[in-house]
N, C-alpha and C positions, 0 to 999 in steps of 0.2 A: 427306198421306196419312201416317199411323201404321205402322211398320214395328217390328220388334225390337228388337235393338242391331248393336254395329259395334267390333270389335275390329281392331285392328291388323297381323294375318296374314290380314284380307278383304281387304288393299289390295296385296295383292302381283298382278302382271301375269300372267291369265290365271285370276283367282278370278270369280267374277261375281256382283254386286251387285245385289238386288232382286228376282233373278230372271231380269233383263232386259239387264244392262248388264255385258259382257264386260271386263275390266282389260287394254288392250293397252301400255301402258306410260304412266309418269309424265308431266308434261305441262307444268307450271311452278310454282314455290312460291308463292302470292297474297298472303302474310300472314299471315291470321290460318285459312287455308286451304289443302288440299293438293290441286290438281288431277288428274285422271288424262285420258290418251285413250282412248277409250272404246268399244265397238259394240253396237251392239243388236241381241242376240240374236234380237228379231222379225224385220227388216226391214233387217241389216244395214249402218246409217247408222254415218259418226264422230261420235262426239259427246262433248262434254268432262263430266268431272263433277268436281265442286269437293267435299269433304268438308271439313268444318266440324263439328270432334269435340266432344262434348257438353260436355270440361273450358274450353270457351272460356268457355262462358258458366253465369252463377250456379247456374241449375235448368233444367229440360226447359221450364217456363213463357216464361223468356227465351228461351230458342230457339225457339219457338213465336210468341213475336211480334217477336221477327227474321223470321222464316218469313211473319209478314203482312203486314209491311213490304215485303218482297220481292216481293206476289204483282201487284202491277201492275206488275212489269218484264214479266209473262207480254202486257200488251198492245200491248209497244212491237215494232213493226213493221217493220222497217228497214235498209235491209243494211251501213248504216255502223253498225250497235249489231247485236251477236251477241243471238240473241234466248235469253231463259229458255224452257226448254219444262216444265218438272217441278220441284217441290219434294217433298223425302220426309222429313219428321220422324219420327225414331226415337224409340225409348221411354226411349233413357236421354240424348235431349237431343241427338244428334250432327243436324246436318243436312246433307242430301245434294242438291245442288244441280245441276241436269242442263241443258248449254243446248248451243247449234249449237257446231260445232268451229271456231276462228274461223282464215280462211285468211291465208296470208303467214304473217310470224315478228314478231316482240315488236318493238316500234320500235326498244326497249335492245337487243335484240339486234343491230339493222341498225345501229345508232348505234357499237355495239361492234364489230363486226365490218368495217363498211366508213366508221368517221368521217361526218363532217356530208354531209346529204342536197345535192344541189344546188337552185337554188331552181324551176326544174320540179317536181322530186320534190316539195319543200317546199309548193309550191302544190297539188298535187293533195292532200298530205296534209290541209291544211288545208280544201279543199273537202269530203271527206268528211266530215273531222271535223264541220265548218260543220251540216250536213246534218245526222249523226247526234245532237247537241247542239236543234237544233232541233227534233226530233222528243220528244228529251225533255222538254224542259223544256217544250212545248206540252202534253205531258201533266201537267205540273207537278209532275216528280219532277228530281231534283238526282242529277248522276253522282255528284260529291262526292270524287273522289280519281282525275283525271286523270292520267294519266306516262307516261312510255314503256312502262312493264311492262303497262298496263292500255290501251295501245294495238296493234293489229295491224297492220302494214303491208306488202301485197301490192303489191311494188317493181316489177313486169313491170304489174301491171293498173293501177296508180296506184291505187289503192284501199283503202281503212284501214275499219276498225270499230274500236269501244268496246268494251272486256269487264267484268266488276266493277261495272256501273252498281248503285247505290244499295247496296253494300256495307257501304262508311263510313257514308252518315248511316240507315244503317237498323240498323245496331250500335249508332249511337249515341243512336240514338231510344229500342232494346231495351234499353240498361244505365241508363236514364229517367237522365243525365246531365244535362239539361234546356237551356237556349237559352244556358247559359255555361259552358266546363270548358277543362282543358285541351286543347293541339290535338289533334283526332285528321285524320289526314290525312301528307299527305308531307311535310316543311317544304318543303324546295328548290322543291314547288310551290305552296305555301298564300300564301297573300295573309297580309299582314300581320296584319290584323283578327281573324286565326284562330289566333294566337298567344296573342290576351289572349280567346280564349275564345267565339267567334262559330263558331255551326254553318256548317257548310257551306251552301251557296246556287247558284243561277243565275248570279251573280257572280262568286262563287269558281272556278266552273268555266271561265267565260271568263278567267281570270288562270293556270288550271290549264294554259287552252291555251296561251295566249301564253306561257308560260315556256317549253312542248314545243316551240312551234314556232322561241323563238331557239336553246333547246339543237340543235336538227334544223338549221338555218342555220350556226351558228357551231362548234358541235361540241363547245361546253362549256354550262355552266348560266351564268345569268348572274350569281348570286349565289356570294360566296366562303364558306368558313366549315366548319369540319369538326361542332363540336358544335351542337347546339337555340340557345343563347346569342348561337354567331358567327354562325348563321344569322340570327337577326332580327336579331343589329345591322346587319349587309348588305342588311337588306331596309327600315331605316331613313333613304333617300334621297328625293326627289322622282320620279327616275325611274331606270330600271335603266342598267346602265353599258352603255355603247357597244359593239355587238361588235368594234368597232375595240381595244378597251381588255381585254377577256377573250382575243380572238384575232384576234393579229393580221392573220393570214394570209386571213381568212374576207373574200369580196369580196362581199360583198350589199347589193344595191341599198338607198339610203339613204330610199328613198319605202316599200321593203317594210318594214325595221329602223324606220322611225316607227312604220307603222300595228302593228307586235307591241307597240313600247314601249309602245303608250295601252294595251295589255290589262295593263299591268304596275306602271301609275304606282301613286306608294306609295299617295296618296289614293282613295278608293272613289269617289268623286264626279266624278273624273277618267279612269274606265278607260271599258271601253266598258258601256253600260247592256242590251245585249241582242244576242243571237247574228246578228240580222239588220244590226244595226249595224256588230258586226265585221266579217262578210260584206262585208259594202257597199266598207268599207274595201279589201277585197281585190277583188271586183270591179271596183274603180275602177282598181286596178291593171292589170288583165287586160283592159281595156277593156270590160269586159261590163256 
């Protein structure tokens, strides 16, 4: 859908965008976009609205290609993936992305405020994310940047959902970066091959997820370093460091730690090859 134009003054609480979405408050900062909690003036639903301003793109045509790349995500209908409802491309190249409102809090907020998850909560988190990724990969899609900021966790219900699906690989493709270029994604959660230019794929999604589960249980990231190069160098090992090294106070069963570590092996060929394989490792631990 093509609209008109948007300026920053249109993004204040109380403003109505596209004649249908009343802004309630800012919700989260999502890298290349700003996200807002909004209310539909048509049916009162609470939704999330992300705005990718036109200056993110080289021109409106590139914004249109990005929007086209995201269209397939409307077909993902799973409780573990926040559903994309509609995309609106404005005349100035601004893209307005409207989705369901995620339940719970971002996993980043949960870990920052409460520290590491217990084993039961982490297993519930993993179960939800396996189910969501299964739907995504079965549709031939790739999330591309799974990290705590892209996961919403409802601790009381023990459920989780993914947000921002396809945005990173969609931007990659729209900007015509080719099959190899500089890292796109988040360095701490990206596999080693992405540092040398590989694009995100289903195997990198599993690596992202394994890193998130390590952090959720240990309370710290497996990889040290502040700069891009330092993080890259810390990943140039056969296997991730033991949780007892990074978080001596962590008490994580050895079999769970081994299952997670396999997803973060340095060599791609030594990691899980599918969601099913990763989930089966956890299913065995749960006796399922």
